[in-house]
N, C-alpha and C positions, 0 to 999 in steps of 0.2 A: 351693301349687298353681301358682304363676307362676314363681318363681325356680328351684325344684328341677328341672323338666323340662329346661330348657336346660343346667343345670349337669350333670345326670346324663348328658345326651347326649354330653358331651365327656369322660366318664371312660373310662379305658382298661381297667382290670381288672374283668372280670365273670366270676365263677366259677359254673358251673352248680351248682344245688343238688341235693343227694341226700337220700334219706330217705323215710319213709312219709308218705302223705297221710292216713292214718287219724288218728283222734283220739288224744290223748295224745302226739302227736309234732309236732315243728316243724322246719322247715328254713329256711335263710337263704341269701342270695346276697351275697357280699362286694362292696361298692361302693367300697372304698378311700378312705374319708374322710368320707362323710356317710351318714345313714340316715334312714329314715322307716318307722314302724310305724303301721299303721292298725288300731286296735282297734275292732272293731264287735260290738256285741251287739244283741239285738232291742230293748232298751230305750234304748240311747244309743250314740253314736259320738264319738270324738275322735281327734285327731292327736297323736302323741308322737314326739319324736326319741330314738332309742336307738342308742348306740354306732356301729358301722360296718356295720350290717346294714339292708338294705332288705327289709322283709317286710310282707305284708298279713295280718293275723290276723282271721279272721272267727270271733267267739265266739258260742256258743249256750249260753244259760243252761239248766241242767237236763238237758243231754244225757247219756245213759248208754251204756255199752258201747263197742264198737269199730266201730260202723256208720259209714260215711263221713259226714263232717260236711256235705259239699256237698248231701247229700240233704235236709237240713233247711233249706236256703236258699230252696227253691222257695216261691212265693207261696201255694200251696195246702196247704203242710205244716201239721200241727196246731200245731207250735211257733210258727208265725207268727200264731196266733189270739190275740185279746186276753185270753182267759181262761186261757191257758197260763201255768204258773209262770215260764217263761223271759221272758215279756213283762212280768211283774211284778217282775223283778229279785230273786227270792228265792234264786237259786242262783248259784254260781260254778263252772261246769263246765270241762272241758277245752277247748282251743282248737286250731284247725287253721290251717295256713299256706298262703297262696297268693301268689305274686309279684305285685306291683302293676304292672299294665300299662296298662289303660284310663285315659285322662285325663292321663297323664304325657308322652305323645308320644315315648317312647324309640325310637330307630332302630337300636340296636346289633344286628348280625346274630346274635351269640352269645346275647344276651339273648332275641332273637326265637325262636331255636331252642329255648332253654330253656323259653320260654312255651308254644310248641307242644307240646313233649314233656310238659309239665306238664298241659296241657289233655287231651292224649291219655290220659295215665295216669289222670287224674281220671275221664274217661269210662269207661275200662276197669274201674276199681275200683268206681265207683258204679253202673255200668250205666245211666247217664243218656245221653240222646241230645243232639243239637245244640240242640234247642229248650230243653231244661232248662238247658243251659249258658248260652244266651242270656238266659234269665230270671235266672240268677245274675248275669250281667253287668249287667242292668238294675237289679236290686236294689242291687248294689254301686255303680253309677253314681249312684243316688239318695243312697246314704250319702256318696259323695264330693262330692255337690253342695253339702252344707252348708258345708264350709270354703271352697269356691269362691264361694258366695254371700256369705259374710262378707267375703272378700277383695274382691269386687266392691263391696260396700257401703263398705268402707274407702277404696277407690279413688275412689268417688263423693264421699264426704265430703271427701277431700283436694282433689279437683277443685273442689268448690264453695267450699271455703275459699280455695284459690289464686285462683280467679276473683274472689271478693269482694275479696281483698286487692289483686289487680291492678287491679280497677275503681277502688278508692280511689287507688292510685298513678297510674293513668292520668289521673284528674281533675287531680291536682297537676301532672303532667308536661305536660299540655295547656296549663295556665295558664302554666307556666314556658317551655314551648317546647323543652325538652331532656329526652331519655329516656336514663337510664343503664342500659345492659343489665346483666342479672344473670349474664352469662357472659363469659368472656374467652378469647382465643386463646392457646394455650400451645405454644411451640416447644421441642422437645428436640433439641439439636444432635447428641447421640449417635444418636438414632433418625432424625433428618433429616426429621421430619414435624411437622405442626401438629395439635393436638387442641383440642377445645372443652371447657372446664371451667366449672363453676358457681362463682361468687364465694362464698367462705366468709363466714359471718356475722361472723367475727372481723375482717374487713376492711371491714365496714360499721358504723361507730360510731354508736350511738344513745344518747340520754340515758336515764339510769335514774331511776326514781321515788325521790324523797327523802322522808324522814319529815317530817311537819309539826311545827311548834313546839307547845308546850304549849297546851292548849285555852284556858287563861286568856289567854295572850299573844295568840293569834290572834283571840280574840273582842274583846279590848280594843283591840288595835292590829293590824289585818290586815297592815300593812306591816312589822311587827316592828321599828319604829324609834322608838316612843314619840312624843314631841314634837320629836325631833331629826332633822336631815337628815344627820347624820354617817355613820350606818351603813347608810343606805338607798341603793340604787343610784340614781343620778341620770341623767336622760337629757334631751336637748334636741335640737331639730331640727338644731342645728349639730354636735352630737357624739352621735349616737344610739348607745345601747347601752353607753356607757362607765360603769364602776362606780367610785365613789369610796369603796367599802367597804375598810377596812383590815383584812386578816386578822389582824394582830397584836393587834387589840383583844381577841380572845378569850383572849390570853395575858397580859393586863394584871395587875398585882399586885392591884388592888382588884376582888374578885368575879370572878376569872377562871374561866370555865367554868360560872358560875351561870346557870341558865335564866331567872332573874328580871331579869337585867341586860339591859335592852332595848338599851343602847348596844353590847353585845358580840355581838348576835345577827345572823346573816346572813339575808338575805331568803329566804323559802321559795320552793319551786319555783313555786308558783302566782303569787307576786308577780313572779318573774323572767319567767314566761310573759306576764304582763300588761304588764310594761314593754317586753318585746321586741315584743309585738303592737302596742302603742301606737306604738313607734318605726317599726315596719313600715308602719302605716297613714299616719303622718305623712310618711314617705319617699315612699310612692306618691303622696300628695296633692301633695307638692312637685314631683315629677317631672311630673305631669299638668297641674297648674294654675298653677305659679309659673314665670315666665319670667325668666331671668337674662341681662340685657343684656350684662354683662361677659363671660360665657361665649360668647355669640353673636359679639361683636366679636373676642374673642381667637381663636376658631376660624376666623373669616374671614381675619384677618391671617396666621395660621399657614398656612392653605391657600394663600394668595397667595404667601407666602415659599417654600413648598415647590414650587409650580408654577414659579416663577422659577428655583429651583435646579435642577429637573429639566431645564429648557430649556438651562441653561448647562453642565451636566456632560457630558463626553464621555470615554469610555474607549477607549483605543487598541485597535485590532483585534488587535495583537500580544499584548497582555495578555489579551484574551479567548481567543485561541488557546492561550495557556499554561494558562489556567484550564480550558479544555475538555480539554486533554491530561491535566491532573491528574485530572479526573473520569473519563476513560477508563481511566487506570491504576488508579484506585480501584475501578472496576467490575470490572476483571480480578482485582484482589486480593480483592474480595468473592466472586467466583465460586470462586476458589481456596480460600478459607477455608471456604466452604459445602460443598465436596467433602471436607473433612478428616473422617476417621472418628473421630478422638479429640478431645474438647473439652479446653480448658485455660484457666487464668487468663490475663488480659491481661498480667500481669506475667511470665508464663512464655513468652509469645510472642516468639520470637527472629526479628527482622528487621533485621539489621545494615545493610542498604542501603536502608532504608525511605525516607529522604529522597531518595536518588538515584532510586529507582524511581518515586516519586510526582512529584517536582518537577524531574526531569532532573539531569544532572551539574552544572548551574549552579543548584543548589537555593537558594543564598543570594540570588542576584539574583532568582530566581523568587519567593521568600518576600517580599522587599522590594517587588517590583512588585505582587504580589497584595495585600499589606497596604495599600499606598498606594491602589490602586483600590477596595478594599473600604471604606476610610475615606471616600473621596469619595461613594460610593453611600449609606452609612448616614447621612452628615452631611446629605444632602438629603432624607432621609425623616424623618417625624415621630417624636417620642418616644413616641407612642402609635400603633403601626402596626396595620393591619387586614389580616387574612387571610381567604380564602374557604374554604368547605367544598366537598369533603372536605379534611380537614387532619389530619396526624399530628404529635402534640406529644411532643417528647422532654424528659426531665428532665435532671438533672445527668449529665454524661458524664465529667468529670474526667480527660481525657487517655486514656481507655480506648478506643483506636481500634478494636481488634479487636471489642469488644462493639458498637460503633456499626455496623461493617460486618456483623456477624452479624444485627443488627436489620434492616439494609437487605436482607440475603439472605432473612430469614424473612418479612418483612412488606411489603417494597417500598422502593425507593430513589428519591430525587428524579430527575425526568426533565423536560427542557424540553417534551417532547410529552405528558407526563402531566397529569392534572387535579388531583392531590393536592398541596396546599401542605404545607410543613414548617416547624414552629416549634421552635427549640432554646432551651429555657427557662433559659439561663444556666449558669454554672460549667463552662466548656469545658476549663479547665486546672487545674493543681495536683494533686499526689499521684499522678497516673497516670504510666505509663511512656512513653507516646507522645503527650505533650501538644503538642509543636510540629507533628507531622504532622497531628494532629486539627484544630487551629485553622487550619492552612493549608488543609486540605480544606474546612472550613466557609466560609472566605473565598472559595475558588474556587467553591463552590456559590452564594454570594451574588452573585458577579460574573456567572456564567452565567445564573442565574435570580433576578434582583433582586426580582421581584414574586411569587415562589413560595417562597422561602426567607427566613425571618425569624429573626434572632439577637437574643434578649432578654438584657439585661444581668443578671448575677448578682452575688453578693457577692464572688466570687473574680475578677471582672474588675476588679482593683484592684491598684495597685502594691505596697502594703504586703503584701497577701495573697500576691502572686506572689513577693515576696522571702522570705516566711516559709515557704511550703508547696511550693516546688520548681520553679516554672516558670522563674524567673530562672536558677537553677542548671542546669537542663536546657539552656537556650539557650547558656549559657557552655560547657557540657560538649560539646555537639554542634557548635557553630559557632565556638568560641574566644572569648576575652574581648572582642576588638575587634568582630568581626562579630556575636557573640552579643548584645552590648549594643545594637547598631544594630537588629537584627531585633526584639529585645524592645521597644525604644522605639517602633518602627513599629507593632507589634501593639498596644501599650498605647494608642496614639493612636486605634486603632479602638475599643478598649474604652471610651474616654471619649466616643465618639459614639454608642454603641449605645442603642437605645430601651429604655425601662424596662418596657413592657407591650405586649401584643398582644391585640386583640379578634378572635375568630374568629366569622365569620358573625353579627356584631352581638349575640351572646348569651353567648359564652364569653370570659372575661377570663383571660389568662395573665400571671402575675407570678412572679418567682422565689421571693421569700420569702413575702409575704402582704400583708394589708391594713394592718398596723400599728394605729394608733388609729382608722383609717377616717374621719378628719375631712377628708380631701382628696377632691377630685372628679376625675373622669376628665379634665375640661377643664384641670385644673391641670397635667397632664402635658404638654399642648401648649405651655404657656408656659415650660417649662424651657429655659434657655439652655445650649447645649453648645458646646464640650466640657465635660464634667462631671468634673473631676479630684478627687483626694483632698482637696485644700484646699477645693474647693467643697462637697463632701459634709459636711465637718466644720463648716460654718457652722450656727448655731443655727436659722435659718429653713428649712434643708433637712433637718431631722430627720425629717420625714415621708417623705422619699425613702429615708433609711436604714431606716425601717420597712418599706418595700416590698421592700428587698433582704435584710433580716435577720429580720423577724418570723416567728413560728410560730403556727399555730392550736392551740387546746386541743381535744383529742379529746373528744367528747361523754361518753364513759364513763370518762375519766381523772380519778380522784379520789384519786390517790396523794398522800400527804402532806397530806391535807386540802385539796387544790387545788379551787378553784371553777371551774366551766366557763362562767361568765357574766361578761361585761365584758372589760376590758383590764387586763393585769397586767404587772409587770416580768418580763423574761426572764432565765434563768440565763446566757444568752450574753453579757450585759453591758448597759451603759447605752444602747447604740445600738439595742437590740432590745426588742420587746415580745411578749407573747402575747395573743391575742384569742379570744373565745368565739364560740359559735354565733350569738348574738344580733347580734354585730357584722357577721358575714357576711350574715345575713338582711336587716338594715336597709340595708347597703351595696348589696346586689343590688337591693333594691326601689327605692332612690334613683336608681340608674343604669340600671334596666331590664335587668339581667343575669340570666341563668338559671344560670350556673355559674362558679365560680372554680377555675382550675387553677394549682397551685403545686408547687414542687419543694423543694430546700433541705435535706431531711431524709432520711436513710437509716435504716431500722429493721431490726434484726437478724432474719434469717430471714423477712422479709416477701416477698410476691410483687411488690414494687416499686410498689404503689399502695395507697391507702386512700380510702374514701368517708366523709365526715363532714358535720356541720353541716346536718342535714336534707337530705342529698343536694345541697347547694349548693356543696360544696368537695371537690376530689379532689387528693390528693398523688400525684405521679408521679416516679420515680427510675429512670434508665436505666443507670447504671453498676452492673453486677452484682458480687456479692462485694466490695463496696466496703469497703476497710480490714478485710478478714477477717470481715465481718458475715454472710456467707452469704445475702445477699438476691438475689432475682431482679432482672433488668433489665426495665423496662416502658416502653411508650409508649402514648399514647391516640389512638385513631382517632375523629375527629369527622366525621360525614357525615350528609346528609339521610336520613331513613328512606325506604326504597324499597318498602315493602309494607304492606298493611293500612290501618287507619284512621289510624295515625300518619303515613303518607305523605300522606294526604289533608289532615291537619291541619297539615302542614308542620313536623313535629317534627324536631329534630336528635337523632341517635343517638350515644352515646359508649360505645365498647367498648375496654377495656384489652387490650393485646397484650403477652405476657410471654415473655421469653427465660429458660430455665431456668438456675438457678445451678449452676456447675460444682462448687462446694463441696457443695451438697446432693446432687448426683449421686454424688459420691465417697463421701459418708457413707452413702447408701443402699446403694451397692455393697459397702461394707465390712460393713454390717449383714447383708446377704444372704450374704456369704461366711462370716461368723461363724455364721449360722444353719445353713449347710451343713457346718460343721465345717472350713472351709478357713482356714488362717492367712494372711490377706491384709490388707495395710494400703495406704492410698493411696500411690501412688508419687510424688506431689507434694504439697507443702504451700504454702499461700499465706502467705508470711512476713510480711505486713503485720499490724500490731497494730491493734485496734479504736480508732478515733479518731472523735470526734463530727463529723458531717458539717457 
């Protein structure tokens, strides 16, 4: 009753029906694709979908002869009386057809003419006047009211359930101060417009209920560890949420897999929840009641050093002019790309004079000067920088300049006169085709807008990674061995000075990898001495910094290979990395008064470029679309104050993903449509990159 009217109104083929209106005959109108038959008897009515015909059949039980069926629909007809056999459902007689018009809102002129002709023929055959036909319409509308009432009831039930769920979510969001919207902006380069889409449940990871241990074990030892502390997750205020459980114990030779072996049993879900909640409460108590004098002193000394550095730093006006020219050229290039009617992979984008167009004919000198100025600026800023909302957060870009410019075109670019801050969350280079041009553009943005553009260090801002994954070879290829090495070293000096984290509006923490083992504090970032080179990162006491750059969160519903989603575990990336569960994020946020953690570092095949996990406390964002042939969309996050409703009055921050459609997905869908239409069509381009772990 709701979807069909608007759908039918757009259909093109409507063939007038022909045939007799008398009983024992039926006629239909072809609607080319969908159909609705309304079967009505005096005793019941129901809707049924049948083939490609739209017809309304009014059935009269016990009708005999060839008298017009419409004569029996009047309210005063004997067949409508309760004692008539047709009201008792004893017979199954012939049926008559009438096109369904009232209640559907069809506006097609040809169908309207058909309806009028049908009404006129009914009147002529039956001998009924206008009043009788109006009574027929009233009876039919009452019969049609039943499915409409049921649909309205279902809508009401869904609305009540949604409001109840939203009220529960709002209570949590108000306490945290951040609201993650359930929709995202979706930009299709081929269509050139932005649409609003609902976030798929597959992109919101939630924990699944696990089966309890045996009744005997849970009764005798609710922690599932007997008298030993070896298999039970341990937690302390200094290391909340860390698990010392060894998953290999279940595969031991003695009693492996036996439910009676308390030493080989993992904690139940209830125990994990208890441990995490205990750590959460302790963390909140430590934040509110415990004063750390070392943190206060270190923060004051760091602020004093930063203020002195800001007073002493001066950037020559000529370098600022060069940076402004780079931004002007980038804006023109953005507008040019936005007007292109055909989308493409970044690797297919041919721009042979890109460096000359962006950085002038003296692009080597320009890159050296911009790198030197950017190094001075970031060295005087803290290792933990602070950005204001509204703020747009980019994930990994990996030298895919065209995707960055497309995101600027679709959702907005940095501007000195604008209010929006920009955070680029690491991994600016390696593997992409336009790495040098992209990193030069980011440095120019930092020079022109030092307090609006923030560059956070990732695991690829590293000499060893640059040598292995392509940035060094690109510098040598484009600039020659001599000048390529000079520019590379100048850029890597900036990498050594980059901050490791950014806090947006005092509530959202941006780190490239993750939290690692989460035993560090935000104030520890302020005490890091820079430059932070490869040798410095390799020192044992800086292992927690490697965790920030390399660690990954465990998705709440990821139980592949018997993986547990609780605590801290080794990572398949290597010894420098770890994986952390939802409890680690929850306790860390409570300890530092954070509402959300934004990280990048991972690309998922076919994903929309973002994921929500860990009780809505962590979001992954990745901006390089079709990364290494994985067919993923590119995404950014817009963090802004809520501007309407109760959320605005309560001062909540709103987080909305903004997505750039994957070129690979668009080509795949186009090929499927062509195959469905019987056209032999294959994508004219292929992304030659092979899938590689991000």
